[in-house]
N, C-alpha and C positions, 0 to 999 in steps of 0.2 A: 677808361683812360689807364694806359699802363706805361710804368717807368722802369728804367734800369735801375738795378742796385748797386752796381758799379760799373767797372770796365768789362765784367762778363756778358754772357748773353743771357742770364735769368732775370725774369721780369717778375714782377708782382703786381697786384692790383691795389689800387688805391681806395678802392671800394672797401668798407668794413665787412668782414666776414664773421660769422658767428662760429666760436669754437665749442659753443655748449654742448653740440650733438656729440662731441667725442667724449664728454665727460658726464654723460647721465648716470645716475645712480644704479641703473640696472644693467649698463656696461662695466661696471666695477664690482658687481654682488652686493651692492647696498640696497636697502630698502627702508622706505620710511615708516616709523613706529609712532602712533598717536599715544601720547601720555597726559596724565593729569598735569596740570601746572605746578601743583604743591611737589610733585616727584622732582622736579629739575629746577627748584627753588635757588637762586643765588643769594648770597649773604654778601654784602658790601658795606654794612654799618650796623652798629649796635640794635637799632630799631628792627632790622631785619633777621638780624641774629635770635632776637626774642620771638619773633613771628615763627621762625623755623623750629625754634625750641618747644614752642607752644604745639605745634604740628607733630613734633616727635612725640611728645609726652601723650597727646590724644590717640595717636596710632598705638602707642605701645600700651595704654591702658584698655583699650579695645581688644587687643591681641592677647594681652595677658587673661583679660576676662572671658574671652572665648576658649581659652585653653584649659580653663577649669580654677581658676584662681578668683577668690572673693575678695573683692574691694569694698570696704564698709561705706568709705567715701573718697570715690575715685578720685575726684579734682584735687584732693589733697595728698595724694600720693605721687612721689617724684621718682623715676628711674633713671639709671645710668645706661649707657649702651649695652654694656656687657652683664648686666643682671640677668641671673639665671632663676627660674621659678619652676617647681615641680606643680603637679596637679594638687589639687585639694590644699591648697595655702590659704589661710585667711590672714589679710592684712588690714590693720585697722588705721583710722584717720591720722593724718598729718606724720607720714613716714617717707624718709628720704633715703634711698638705695644711693651710695657711693659707687667707685670701681671696685670690682674683684667680689661680689656678693652673690652667693649661691644658696637658695633655698630649698629644703628637701621637702617631701611630701607629708601633709598632716601638720606642717607648723604654724603657729598662730604668731604673728609679728604684732606687738604691741603698740599702742598709740604712741606718737611723739618719739619714735626711734630713730636714729640716724646710724646706718651701717656702712662699714667700709671694710674691704678683705677680710670677709668671714665667710663660712659655710655654717649654716644653720640647719640642724636634723632634730627629729623628734627624739626625746629622751628614750633609753632602752629600757624597758620594765622587766626587771629579771625575777623570779621566782624566789619566794622566801622559805627556807627550810625551818619548819620549827621541830624541835626535837625533844 
């Protein structure tokens, strides 16, 4: 059944028409991507924030160890998002990295340390002249 829209000659159908065919992902250059649920985790309350923080720490610990850093007790080390660690670093238990920390190669971070806004490098050993 067709009706008139006003006093003009245009008419429209009262039957519902699907407009989805005009908006398919392929017509807009979009594609669907399958991701892990933890990659797109939303945070709406403190409990969900806690879960997201735990996931971040687990991923960061794994990535750091795979890059050549030794974590003596990995579950007791906490990283900031901007922590930079070189290879061959040894981190002892119960260490917290705050913002702005960079650790050079060959450095040992002692247990029960809390670091913020610091760059750690190994000491330079200079030769001693004996006259």
